[in-house]
N, CA, C and O of each residue as an XYZ file, in Angstrom:
508
protein
N     -60.274     78.803      5.740
C     -60.254     77.825      6.323
C     -61.305     76.798      5.825
O     -62.384     77.110      5.322
N     -60.817     75.419      6.043
C     -61.633     74.361      5.382
C     -62.409     73.291      6.555
O     -61.828     72.434      7.221
N     -63.448     73.522      6.576
C     -64.056     72.377      7.767
C     -64.540     71.159      7.085
O     -65.240     71.150      6.072
N     -64.016     69.927      7.866
C     -64.271     68.546      6.846
C     -65.633     68.242      6.972
O     -66.059     67.563      6.038
N     -66.504     68.556      7.900
C     -67.944     68.280      7.380
C     -68.915     68.975      6.412
O     -70.022     68.579      6.050
N     -68.016     70.515      5.946
C     -69.108     71.199      4.988
C     -68.487     71.009      3.493
O     -67.300     71.157      3.205
N     -69.337     70.720      2.773
C     -68.825     70.424      1.663
C     -68.374     71.699      0.955
O     -68.769     72.835      1.214
N     -67.474     71.338      0.010
C     -66.453     72.640     -0.703
C     -67.510     73.333     -1.895
O     -68.040     72.710     -2.815
N     -67.631     74.565     -1.646
C     -68.219     75.265     -2.607
C     -67.601     75.718     -4.058
O     -67.097     76.812     -3.805
N     -67.444     75.521     -5.045
C     -67.122     75.400     -6.547
C     -67.756     77.024     -6.880
O     -68.968     77.174     -7.040
N     -66.858     78.112     -6.956
C     -67.031     79.414     -7.702
C     -66.672     79.042     -9.002
O     -65.585     78.583     -9.355
N     -68.065     79.364     -9.975
C     -67.623     79.628    -11.368
C     -68.769     81.014    -12.014
O     -69.991     81.146    -12.079
N     -67.766     81.726    -12.340
C     -68.498     83.230    -12.786
C     -69.248     83.361    -11.489
O     -69.008     83.202    -10.292
N     -70.225     83.709    -12.221
C     -71.707     84.105    -10.849
C     -72.205     82.880    -10.432
O     -73.115     83.206     -9.669
N     -72.167     81.752    -10.464
C     -72.954     80.605     -9.977
C     -71.855     79.881     -8.973
O     -70.634     79.910     -9.131
N     -72.511     79.283     -7.996
C     -71.973     78.233     -6.790
C     -72.502     76.941     -7.070
O     -73.663     76.700     -7.400
N     -71.450     76.016     -6.897
C     -72.630     74.589     -7.244
C     -71.315     73.718     -6.639
O     -70.106     73.932     -6.732
N     -71.989     72.768     -6.056
C     -71.749     71.903     -4.930
C     -71.315     70.274     -5.803
O     -71.981     70.133     -6.828
N     -70.732     69.587     -5.633
C     -70.626     68.372     -6.428
C     -70.910     67.351     -5.504
O     -70.759     67.390     -4.283
N     -71.337     66.430     -6.204
C     -72.106     65.143     -5.279
C     -71.178     64.782     -4.636
O     -71.337     64.581     -3.432
N     -69.672     64.551     -5.368
C     -68.550     64.131     -4.637
C     -67.624     65.088     -3.556
O     -66.408     65.168     -3.383
N     -68.495     65.601     -3.075
C     -67.717     66.718     -2.353
C     -68.523     66.494     -1.235
O     -67.945     66.651     -0.159
N     -70.131     66.053     -1.180
C     -70.641     65.455     -0.042
C     -70.525     64.355      0.574
O     -70.626     63.340     -0.115
N     -70.293     64.211      1.967
C     -70.534     62.674      2.838
C     -71.436     61.961      2.704
O     -72.460     62.549      3.050
N     -71.736     60.398      2.187
C     -73.050     60.101      2.353
C     -73.495     59.869      3.722
O     -72.982     59.534      4.790
N     -75.048     60.285      3.122
C     -75.601     60.140      4.518
C     -75.816     58.791      5.274
O     -76.144     57.951      4.436
N     -75.769     58.326      6.349
C     -76.297     57.160      6.545
C     -77.989     56.573      6.735
O     -78.952     57.278      7.037
N     -77.996     55.670      6.568
C     -79.687     54.731      6.317
C     -80.249     55.669      7.270
O     -80.951     56.616      6.916
N     -79.854     55.338      8.848
C     -80.353     55.538      9.659
C     -79.470     55.661     10.737
O     -78.813     54.642     10.947
N     -79.218     56.794     11.632
C     -78.179     56.822     12.681
C     -78.064     55.914     13.595
O     -76.928     55.708     14.023
N     -79.421     54.969     14.252
C     -79.147     54.212     14.871
C     -78.652     52.869     14.350
O     -78.342     51.977     15.139
N     -78.564     52.694     12.854
C     -78.073     51.378     12.343
C     -76.761     51.524     12.139
O     -75.893     50.704     12.440
N     -76.565     52.887     11.471
C     -74.787     53.257     11.214
C     -74.219     53.086     13.094
O     -73.145     52.492     13.182
N     -74.765     53.486     14.314
C     -74.050     53.297     15.200
C     -73.961     51.926     15.886
O     -73.043     51.665     16.664
N     -74.789     51.187     15.625
C     -75.034     49.693     15.813
C     -73.776     48.897     15.189
O     -72.848     48.295     15.730
N     -74.063     49.098     14.023
C     -72.509     48.447     13.347
C     -71.384     48.562     13.775
O     -70.652     47.622     14.084
N     -71.060     49.989     13.855
C     -70.130     50.585     14.335
C     -69.401     50.234     15.798
O     -68.188     50.261     16.005
N     -70.611     49.846     16.909
C     -70.434     49.215     17.894
C     -69.907     47.975     17.915
O     -68.950     47.660     18.622
N     -70.599     47.102     17.024
C     -70.223     45.743     17.001
C     -68.902     45.730     16.454
O     -68.124     44.854     16.831
N     -68.530     46.620     15.582
C     -67.266     46.334     14.764
C     -66.148     46.758     15.884
O     -65.311     45.949     16.283
N     -66.223     48.161     16.369
C     -65.041     48.014     17.601
C     -65.443     46.998     18.621
O     -64.554     46.786     19.445
N     -66.456     46.367     18.775
C     -66.390     45.256     20.085
C     -65.452     44.251     19.455
O     -64.472     43.939     20.133
N     -65.567     43.811     18.514
C     -64.860     42.794     17.774
C     -63.724     42.886     17.652
O     -62.983     41.907     17.565
N     -63.276     44.284     17.611
C     -61.593     44.546     17.456
C     -61.175     44.365     18.676
O     -60.197     43.651     18.900
N     -61.922     45.046     19.743
C     -61.090     44.960     20.881
C     -61.274     43.748     21.235
O     -60.162     43.543     21.720
N     -61.900     42.661     21.381
C     -61.828     41.252     21.655
C     -60.246     40.742     21.001
O     -59.359     40.195     21.656
N     -60.200     41.084     19.589
C     -59.107     40.782     18.501
C     -57.847     41.158     19.546
O     -57.115     40.322     20.074
N     -57.778     42.396     19.694
C     -56.761     42.886     20.238
C     -56.406     42.365     21.894
O     -55.241     42.124     22.210
N     -57.298     42.258     22.671
C     -57.319     41.676     23.898
C     -56.970     39.701     23.669
O     -56.808     38.989     24.660
N     -56.934     39.324     22.705
C     -56.654     37.796     22.531
C     -54.998     38.226     22.186
O     -54.148     37.652     22.867
N     -54.589     39.102     21.272
C     -53.318     39.455     20.669
C     -52.599     39.595     22.097
O     -51.635     38.862     22.320
N     -53.014     40.481     23.046
C     -52.237     40.688     24.074
C     -52.090     39.769     25.165
O     -51.177     39.933     25.974
N     -52.967     38.741     25.275
C     -52.806     37.647     26.050
C     -51.819     37.022     25.626
O     -50.789     36.800     26.263
N     -52.074     36.675     24.460
C     -51.093     35.788     23.958
C     -49.621     36.084     23.726
O     -48.638     35.344     23.755
N     -49.747     37.273     23.506
C     -47.927     37.873     23.339
C     -46.862     37.196     24.622
O     -45.729     36.833     24.307
N     -47.203     37.110     25.631
C     -46.337     36.419     26.648
C     -45.711     35.111     26.249
O     -44.537     34.764     26.377
N     -46.463     34.625     25.871
C     -46.360     33.000     25.398
C     -45.645     32.888     24.147
O     -44.764     32.075     23.869
N     -46.188     33.910     23.342
C     -45.441     33.550     22.239
C     -43.421     34.509     22.375
O     -42.415     34.113     21.786
N     -43.488     35.349     23.026
C     -42.258     35.493     23.642
C     -41.208     34.763     24.232
O     -39.988     34.885     24.121
N     -41.922     33.963     24.896
C     -41.051     32.637     25.804
C     -40.910     31.653     25.059
O     -39.962     30.894     25.257
N     -41.793     31.429     24.045
C     -41.280     30.330     22.944
C     -40.418     30.682     21.946
O     -39.772     29.879     21.273
N     -40.396     31.978     21.829
C     -39.154     32.420     20.628
C     -37.790     32.787     21.512
O     -36.699     32.715     20.945
N     -37.868     33.163     22.846
C     -36.811     32.503     23.871
C     -36.252     31.072     24.143
O     -35.102     30.759     24.451
N     -37.220     30.373     23.975
C     -36.922     29.060     24.022
C     -35.699     28.442     23.036
O     -34.600     27.903     23.170
N     -36.843     28.984     21.683
C     -35.922     28.310     20.633
C     -34.690     28.735     20.073
O     -33.827     28.091     19.477
N     -34.784     30.253     20.453
C     -33.295     31.282     20.198
C     -32.355     30.843     21.126
O     -31.189     31.217     21.007
N     -32.807     29.845     22.349
C     -31.554     29.726     23.817
C     -30.745     29.083     23.092
O     -29.712     29.659     22.751
N     -30.969     27.845     22.699
C     -29.835     26.848     22.053
C     -28.863     27.440     21.067
O     -27.644     27.304     21.177
N     -29.436     28.081     20.132
C     -28.545     29.017     19.040
C     -27.836     29.651     20.013
O     -26.665     29.345     20.238
N     -28.513     30.647     20.720
C     -27.530     31.617     21.274
C     -26.343     31.013     22.258
O     -25.255     31.582     22.337
N     -26.672     29.712     23.062
C     -25.847     29.234     23.622
C     -24.532     28.755     22.907
O     -23.352     28.776     23.259
N     -25.140     28.335     21.826
C     -24.018     27.640     20.694
C     -23.060     28.948     20.088
O     -21.849     28.883     19.877
N     -23.727     29.856     19.922
C     -23.174     31.067     19.238
C     -22.002     31.666     20.396
O     -20.899     32.119     20.089
N     -22.489     31.555     21.634
C     -21.522     32.222     22.781
C     -20.692     31.374     22.822
O     -19.613     31.931     22.617
N     -20.522     30.069     23.006
C     -19.891     29.167     23.331
C     -18.474     28.869     21.802
O     -17.284     28.595     21.958
N     -19.235     29.064     20.481
C     -18.432     29.343     19.879
C     -17.546     30.331     19.812
O     -16.417     30.103     19.380
N     -17.886     31.459     20.188
C     -17.118     33.050     20.011
C     -16.378     32.680     20.978
O     -15.227     32.772     20.550
N     -16.351     32.202     22.355
C     -15.385     31.822     23.703
C     -14.311     30.970     22.962
O     -13.125     31.297     22.988
N     -14.700     30.018     22.391
C     -13.661     29.120     22.075
C     -12.791     29.781     20.821
O     -11.562     29.710     20.793
N     -13.488     30.357     19.909
C     -12.528     30.898     18.756
C     -11.875     32.012     18.966
O     -10.987     32.381     18.198
N     -12.211     32.644     19.964
C     -11.321     34.370     20.558
C     -10.609     33.649     21.978
O      -9.925     34.405     22.669
N     -10.726     32.511     22.327
C      -9.841     32.352     23.830
C     -10.056     33.146     24.711
O      -9.167     33.575     25.447
N     -11.666     33.581     24.811
C     -12.004     34.374     25.686
C     -12.853     33.722     26.726
O     -13.394     32.723     26.253
N     -13.176     33.944     28.039
C     -13.725     33.001     28.804
C     -15.393     33.341     28.342
O     -15.666     34.436     27.848
N     -16.518     32.219     28.574
C     -18.075     32.677     27.710
C     -18.174     33.633     28.473
O     -18.249     34.679     27.829
N     -18.231     33.861     30.147
C     -18.518     34.771     30.968
C     -18.287     36.427     30.355
O     -18.896     37.466     30.609
N     -17.340     36.189     29.614
C     -16.633     37.608     29.488
C     -17.335     38.199     27.934
O     -17.431     39.323     27.441
N     -17.746     36.830     27.486
C     -18.315     37.225     26.245
C     -19.445     37.651     25.909
O     -19.766     38.321     24.928
N     -20.468     36.974     27.323
C     -21.522     37.284     27.752
C     -21.612     38.645     27.932
O     -22.391     39.229     27.178
N     -20.924     39.387     28.857
C     -20.686     40.198     29.724
C     -20.802     41.839     28.543
O     -21.473     42.868     28.620
N     -19.689     41.288     27.474
C     -19.257     42.278     26.115
C     -20.770     42.345     25.404
O     -21.228     43.435     25.060
N     -21.533     41.065     25.202
C     -22.722     41.147     23.957
C     -23.465     42.082     25.344
O     -23.526     43.295     25.141
N     -23.893     41.690     26.402
C     -25.008     42.682     27.338
C     -24.116     44.481     27.325
O     -24.749     45.519     27.132
N     -23.524     44.461     27.422
C     -22.637     45.626     27.489
C     -22.954     46.240     26.308
O     -23.457     47.364     26.348
N     -22.673     45.502     24.894
C     -23.000     46.109     23.689
C     -24.246     46.771     23.532
O     -24.451     47.965     23.313
N     -25.194     45.674     23.699
C     -26.616     46.455     23.730
C     -27.018     47.568     23.888
O     -27.727     48.124     23.049
N     -26.634     48.138     25.031
C     -26.741     49.180     25.630
C     -25.852     50.450     25.092
O     -26.421     51.531     24.938
N     -24.327     50.301     24.782
C     -23.694     50.984     24.435
C     -22.744     50.780     23.501
O     -23.182     50.369     22.427
N     -21.141     51.000     23.605
C     -20.417     50.371     22.608
C     -20.662     48.969     22.073
O     -21.169     48.104     22.788
N     -20.203     48.686     20.479
C     -20.154     47.448     20.487
C     -19.207     46.947     21.350
O     -18.475     47.696     21.996
N     -19.138     45.329     21.443
C     -18.233     44.489     22.054
C     -16.733     44.693     21.197
O     -16.782     44.941     19.992
N     -15.514     44.581     21.848
C     -14.543     44.457     21.375
C     -14.343     43.715     19.812
O     -15.175     42.898     19.417
N     -13.243     44.069     19.047
C     -13.366     43.498     17.641
C     -13.238     41.877     17.276
O     -13.765     41.191     16.401
N     -12.405     41.613     18.222
C     -12.353     40.019     18.062
C     -13.811     39.341     18.568
O     -14.556     38.537     18.007
N     -13.880     39.924     19.694
C     -15.672     38.983     20.318
C     -16.725     39.652     19.011
O     -17.787     39.030     19.004
N     -16.683     40.624     18.054
C     -17.508     41.144     17.415
C     -17.407     40.344     16.131
O     -18.433     39.858     15.656
N     -16.239     40.178     15.545
C     -15.743     39.575     14.309
C     -16.208     38.093     14.466
O     -16.707     37.571     13.469
N     -16.083     37.262     15.762
C     -16.240     35.918     15.984
C     -18.122     35.876     16.222
O     -18.739     34.924     15.743
N     -18.720     36.757     16.828
C     -20.053     36.563     16.860
C     -20.574     36.449     15.735
O     -21.522     35.689     15.539
N     -19.768     37.561     14.344
C     -20.395     37.307     13.049
C     -20.232     36.090     12.393
O     -20.962     35.598     11.533
N     -19.470     35.764     12.752
C     -18.723     34.326     11.832
C     -19.799     33.450     12.504
O     -20.679     33.010     11.765
N     -19.836     33.143     13.820
C     -20.802     32.603     14.474
C     -22.229     32.336     13.790
O     -22.841     31.336     13.413
N     -22.477     33.846     13.817
C     -24.437     33.778     13.341
C     -24.187     33.443     12.036
O     -25.108     32.750     11.605
N     -23.132     33.690     11.041
C     -23.240     33.165      9.520
C     -23.097     31.610      9.618
O     -23.511     30.760      8.830
N     -22.536     31.486     10.565
C     -22.308     29.859     10.487
C     -23.862     29.076     10.738
O     -24.332     28.156     10.069
N     -24.313     29.591     11.622
C     -25.714     28.984     12.502
C     -26.896     29.784     11.416
O     -27.991     29.224     11.478
N     -26.872     30.481     10.853
C     -27.664     30.922      9.751
C     -27.927     29.990      8.417
O     -28.995     29.699      7.878
N     -26.434     29.586      8.040
C     -26.406     28.668      6.852
C     -26.817     26.970      7.327
O     -27.172     26.061      6.577
N     -26.639     26.937      8.716
C     -26.843     25.623      9.183
C     -28.559     25.676      9.386
O     -29.010     24.555      9.151
N     -29.483     26.515      9.701
C     -30.618     26.733      9.634
C     -31.138     26.491      8.312
O     -31.975     25.617      8.085
N     -30.470     27.543      7.112
C     -31.375     27.348      5.923
C     -30.854     26.038      5.126
O     -31.360     25.781      4.034
N     -29.680     25.074      5.758
C     -29.521     23.922      5.085
C     -30.912     23.144      5.580
O     -31.698     22.569      4.827
N     -31.008     23.246      6.816
C     -32.117     22.453      7.484
C     -33.307     22.735      7.197
O     -34.052     21.763      7.318
N     -33.882     23.826      6.808
C     -34.782     24.142      6.170
C     -34.856     23.548      4.758
O     -35.952     23.128      4.386
N     -33.932     23.481      4.036
C     -34.189     22.870      2.716
C     -34.350     21.611      2.634
O     -34.663     21.212      1.513
N     -34.239     20.808      3.477
C     -34.282     19.456      3.645
C     -35.692     19.027      3.873
O     -36.227     17.992      3.477
N     -36.298     20.174      4.708
C     -37.777     19.735      5.261
C     -38.630     20.124      4.061
O     -39.848     19.945      4.085
């Protein structure tokens, strides 16, 4: 059994030696090491709290930015499959938790996604 806090003994014939690489470096002073660790953990805690607080805003912004494109994709799919928009939306929602939407809707959604991605790439190149 190996204990992580104990150095590893190496056996050579009749002598036992412990390599300096097997020993953990001793801290200068325990209080100094603890204080440094506390400061590091407090800084990390602050960063994590800020990230958690800003996450809802980021998600809302993503939703707003994607809303226009999502609406256009649903409308395109509805128009090119001759299926009511509400039925396309219901198939997409049902497909998120279960089987994928029917083939005509899936194919039209793939075409719409490709179309809007190409449009986005073209806009990004112009900028």
